[in-house]
N, C-alpha and C positions, 0 to 999 in steps of 0.2 A: 437242570441248570449246570453248566460246567463251572469249574473252579475259576477259570479265566473270566467268565461272565460275572461271577460273584465279586471278584476282585475289582473289575471295572465299575460295577455298581457302587461298591463301597468307596472307591477313590473319587467318584463324582458326586458324592453326597455333599450337601451344603456344609460349610464349616461349623455352623451353629447347630447341626443335627445332634441328636442324642448319641448316635454311634460315633461320630467324630469326637464329641466331647469325651466319651468313655475311652477312646483310643488315646487322646491327649492326656487324660488323667492317669492312664496306666503306663505312660512313657516315663522311664527313669529320669531323675533330675539332671544327671550328667548329659544325657542325650538332648534334653530340652535346652540346656545351656549351650551346647555345641550348635544346635539348630538355630538358636537366636543369634549367635555370633556370625553364622554363615547365611543369615536370612537375606533374601533379596525380594522385597515386597512386589517389585514389578513382575516377578515370575510366579506369584501366587494367585489364588482365587479369592475374590471378595464377594460378599453378598450385596444386595441392593442397600441394605442398612449401612454397611461399611462404606460403600461409595457415597451415600448421602452424608454420612458423618465426615468423611474426608472433604467433601465439598463445603460443608458448613465451617470446618476448621480453616480452609483456604479463604473463605469469605471473611471470617473473623480476623485472620491475619492481614488481609488487604485493608479492612476497615481500620485496624490499629495502625497500619502503615500510613494510610491517608490522614488519620488524625495526627500522627506524629509529624508528618511533613507539614501539615497545615499549621501546627502549633509550635514549631521549632524555628529557631533562628539559624539559617544555614551558615551565616558568617561566624557564629560562635562554635557550633558543634559539628557543622557539616551536614550533608544530607543523609538521612537514614538509608540503609540498604533495603531494597524491596524484598519481601518475603519469598522464599522458595515454595513452590506448590508441594503438597504432600505427595510422596511417591505412591503410584498406583500400579496395579497389575497390568502388564502389557505396555507400559510406558517407561522408556529408558530415562535416567536422570538427564537434565539439561546440562550440556557442556558449557563451560565458561567461554565467552567469546574473547578472543585475543585481539586487542586493539594495538595497532602500530602507529607510531608517530609519523606524521607526514614530513619527509625530508625535503630539502630544497630541490634536489634532483627530481624527486617524484612530483613535487608541486609544479615544477617547470614542465615536465612531461605531460601532466594533466592539463595544464594551461594550454599547451600546444594542441592537444587532442580536442579540447573544448572549442578552440578558436579555428578549427579546421586545418590545422597543420598536419603534416605527415607523421605517422607514428614511427 
């Protein structure tokens, strides 16, 4: 077996394997802190257990949000913000949608378009 083949096999072991756990345990504390600061979960690998755990967390957040919306008075406190889904490997974070106010000129242009007027 070549060294390259061995490296590839080790790199593709599941994160919960004994070898990967030993590598993590042997990593210096400073290196772990730096890695956690630079962490990007969407570029990592997750096992099926981690995927299921993230799904259950998302479901719990959605249930808590639905409970909060159903049992709160929007006139007093405003509507709660919906929960963000947990970041997963291969999925980029959702970008905030920018909403723009409808100006009078844009409203007039839209009205003409809807009613068959020339653009």
